[in-house]
PLY file of the C-alpha trace (Angstrom):
ply
format ascii 1.0
element vertex 221
property float x
property float y
property float z
element edge 220
property int vertex1
property int vertex2
end_header
11.20 38.14 69.77
8.14 37.27 71.85
6.00 34.49 70.40
2.24 34.44 70.83
0.92 31.92 73.33
-1.75 29.91 71.53
-4.37 27.82 73.31
-6.11 25.19 71.19
-9.51 23.66 71.95
-12.47 22.17 70.13
-16.06 21.06 70.56
-18.59 19.24 68.45
-22.24 18.30 68.26
-24.94 16.72 66.13
-27.13 18.92 63.91
-29.48 18.82 60.98
-28.43 21.05 58.07
-31.24 23.56 58.79
-30.18 23.78 62.43
-26.58 24.36 61.34
-27.74 27.18 59.08
-29.43 28.91 62.03
-26.56 28.14 64.42
-24.13 29.68 61.93
-26.40 32.70 61.45
-26.56 33.44 65.17
-22.80 32.98 65.61
-22.20 35.43 62.76
-24.61 37.95 64.25
-23.01 37.75 67.68
-19.51 38.30 66.33
-20.69 41.21 64.17
-22.23 42.88 67.23
-19.12 42.31 69.33
-21.20 40.66 72.05
-20.09 37.79 74.25
-22.08 34.58 74.88
-22.72 35.93 78.40
-24.23 39.07 76.85
-26.69 36.92 74.91
-27.58 34.85 77.98
-28.40 38.08 79.80
-30.50 39.49 76.95
-32.45 36.22 76.80
-33.08 36.41 80.55
-31.17 33.22 81.26
-28.21 32.08 83.42
-24.73 33.01 82.20
-23.87 29.59 80.72
-27.11 29.30 78.72
-26.04 30.75 75.38
-22.58 29.21 75.47
-24.20 25.78 75.79
-26.01 26.50 72.51
-22.86 27.66 70.74
-21.15 24.49 71.92
-23.99 22.60 70.21
-25.84 21.27 73.24
-29.47 20.47 72.33
-29.40 22.82 69.35
-32.88 21.94 68.01
-34.48 22.45 71.41
-32.74 25.79 71.86
-33.75 27.05 68.41
-37.38 26.06 68.92
-37.54 28.04 72.15
-35.27 31.01 71.48
-35.15 31.87 67.76
-38.06 34.30 67.86
-36.64 36.28 70.78
-33.13 36.25 69.28
-34.49 37.78 66.10
-36.16 40.49 68.17
-32.93 41.14 70.07
-31.03 41.59 66.81
-33.92 43.28 64.94
-33.07 40.81 62.21
-34.73 37.62 60.98
-32.58 37.13 57.87
-30.85 33.75 57.75
-27.47 33.28 56.07
-28.35 31.56 52.76
-26.93 28.08 52.19
-27.55 25.68 49.32
-26.78 22.20 50.63
-26.01 19.50 48.09
-28.01 16.30 48.53
-27.79 13.22 46.40
-31.16 11.80 45.21
-30.90 8.93 47.68
-29.97 11.10 50.68
-32.38 12.13 53.43
-31.96 14.81 56.08
-30.21 13.34 59.11
-28.28 14.68 62.06
-24.57 14.89 61.37
-21.56 15.88 63.42
-20.21 19.43 63.26
-16.88 20.31 64.82
-15.40 23.69 65.76
-11.67 24.11 66.34
-10.52 27.19 68.25
-7.11 28.80 68.46
-6.88 31.53 71.09
-4.02 33.99 71.34
-3.57 37.25 73.26
-5.89 39.31 71.06
-8.47 37.04 69.42
-10.13 33.67 68.95
-9.92 31.94 65.56
-12.79 29.57 64.77
-12.52 26.86 62.12
-15.80 25.07 61.41
-15.73 21.55 59.99
-18.98 20.31 58.46
-20.03 17.06 56.73
-22.13 18.71 54.02
-21.21 19.99 50.58
-22.72 23.08 49.01
-24.27 23.49 45.59
-22.07 25.50 43.24
-23.13 27.68 40.35
-24.23 31.17 39.42
-27.77 30.63 40.71
-26.62 29.18 44.04
-25.91 31.04 47.27
-22.30 31.92 47.99
-20.50 29.29 50.04
-20.41 30.51 53.67
-17.05 31.19 55.28
-16.05 28.42 57.66
-13.33 30.48 59.31
-14.19 33.32 61.72
-12.35 35.65 64.05
-13.50 37.09 67.37
-11.36 39.91 68.69
-11.00 40.32 72.42
-12.41 43.55 73.80
-9.92 46.32 74.44
-11.56 48.18 77.31
-10.94 51.92 77.44
-11.45 52.87 81.09
-12.87 56.29 80.24
-15.34 54.89 77.70
-16.34 52.14 80.15
-16.99 54.78 82.80
-18.96 56.95 80.34
-21.06 53.92 79.33
-21.93 53.08 82.92
-22.84 56.72 83.68
-25.10 56.78 80.61
-26.88 53.53 81.53
-27.34 54.57 85.18
-28.89 57.85 84.08
-31.30 56.03 81.75
-32.28 53.57 84.49
-32.76 56.39 87.00
-35.13 58.05 84.52
-37.12 54.82 84.07
-37.36 54.41 87.84
-38.42 58.03 88.39
-41.15 57.67 85.75
-42.28 54.40 87.39
-41.79 52.58 84.07
-40.28 49.59 85.89
-43.21 49.06 88.25
-44.65 46.27 86.10
-41.23 44.90 85.22
-39.23 44.70 82.00
-37.13 41.98 80.45
-33.39 42.35 79.87
-33.71 42.92 76.13
-36.52 45.48 76.59
-34.33 47.42 79.01
-31.38 47.19 76.65
-33.44 48.87 73.91
-34.17 51.67 76.37
-30.52 52.35 77.21
-28.45 51.40 74.15
-28.86 54.64 72.17
-26.34 57.31 73.15
-26.21 59.70 70.19
-22.41 59.49 70.36
-20.58 57.54 67.68
-17.61 56.73 69.92
-19.72 55.45 72.82
-21.16 51.95 72.42
-23.39 50.41 75.07
-22.97 46.67 75.53
-25.32 44.35 77.42
-22.67 43.95 80.14
-23.02 47.65 81.02
-26.75 47.25 81.64
-26.22 44.01 83.56
-23.63 45.59 85.86
-25.81 48.64 86.54
-28.87 46.52 87.26
-26.99 44.28 89.68
-25.65 47.36 91.49
-29.21 48.64 91.84
-30.31 45.24 93.14
-27.62 45.46 95.82
-28.85 48.96 96.66
-32.40 47.67 97.10
-33.77 49.77 94.23
-34.48 46.95 91.75
-35.55 43.34 92.15
-35.17 40.45 89.73
-37.94 37.90 89.30
-38.45 34.78 87.24
-41.35 35.37 84.84
-42.16 32.55 82.44
-38.70 31.12 82.97
-36.89 34.38 82.14
-35.38 37.04 84.36
-37.47 40.19 84.68
-36.43 43.42 86.45
-38.78 45.72 88.31
-38.64 48.58 90.78
-39.05 48.04 94.51
-42.48 49.22 95.62
0 1
1 2
2 3
3 4
4 5
5 6
6 7
7 8
8 9
9 10
10 11
11 12
12 13
13 14
14 15
15 16
16 17
17 18
18 19
19 20
20 21
21 22
22 23
23 24
24 25
25 26
26 27
27 28
28 29
29 30
30 31
31 32
32 33
33 34
34 35
35 36
36 37
37 38
38 39
39 40
40 41
41 42
42 43
43 44
44 45
45 46
46 47
47 48
48 49
49 50
50 51
51 52
52 53
53 54
54 55
55 56
56 57
57 58
58 59
59 60
60 61
61 62
62 63
63 64
64 65
65 66
66 67
67 68
68 69
69 70
70 71
71 72
72 73
73 74
74 75
75 76
76 77
77 78
78 79
79 80
80 81
81 82
82 83
83 84
84 85
85 86
86 87
87 88
88 89
89 90
90 91
91 92
92 93
93 94
94 95
95 96
96 97
97 98
98 99
99 100
100 101
101 102
102 103
103 104
104 105
105 106
106 107
107 108
108 109
109 110
110 111
111 112
112 113
113 114
114 115
115 116
116 117
117 118
118 119
119 120
120 121
121 122
122 123
123 124
124 125
125 126
126 127
127 128
128 129
129 130
130 131
131 132
132 133
133 134
134 135
135 136
136 137
137 138
138 139
139 140
140 141
141 142
142 143
143 144
144 145
145 146
146 147
147 148
148 149
149 150
150 151
151 152
152 153
153 154
154 155
155 156
156 157
157 158
158 159
159 160
160 161
161 162
162 163
163 164
164 165
165 166
166 167
167 168
168 169
169 170
170 171
171 172
172 173
173 174
174 175
175 176
176 177
177 178
178 179
179 180
180 181
181 182
182 183
183 184
184 185
185 186
186 187
187 188
188 189
189 190
190 191
191 192
192 193
193 194
194 195
195 196
196 197
197 198
198 199
199 200
200 201
201 202
202 203
203 204
204 205
205 206
206 207
207 208
208 209
209 210
210 211
211 212
212 213
213 214
214 215
215 216
216 217
217 218
218 219
219 220
């Protein structure tokens, strides 16, 4: 009987409780959408490693200050996972270490989150958040991948023909233009848009510029 090959890893970082609440919220949203960290980096108009640095708890407060508003727009959601942290009367809010342990097998990643805080318990308190999450690896259907790329290319061709890209659009604005298909079995992911845009850049039809420290895509005049 074949045994699953498991790869174990971990990372940690320092956070205030409020920052952890937001970090946890954005991790939950990403997993629910089935997006990768690279997808989020693209939608934020940043280099591929950008969002993964945040998930690995690098300069969390700085990231949240700069990116929370746009992330909420990307998700069309500003609701934060409720958490009722328990504080003793003598305690003050300080940065504390949070650790994530990951077990990866052939089909998914298992995340176990270790935190230093306790939560208030009781009927009037928020439910204790789950500190164990799963992220399933994408099973790519070649036909659906092809259909997704055809759909996105057609949408981009329409935007180019109508000269809608002359003034430029951000990644997340373009994603809103192309993500609706009307077909329940066809889901458009940010990677489909990214791949189509980069093909068009190679063809000399689209250029990418840095506008206010974010990537912006526009047609070639």
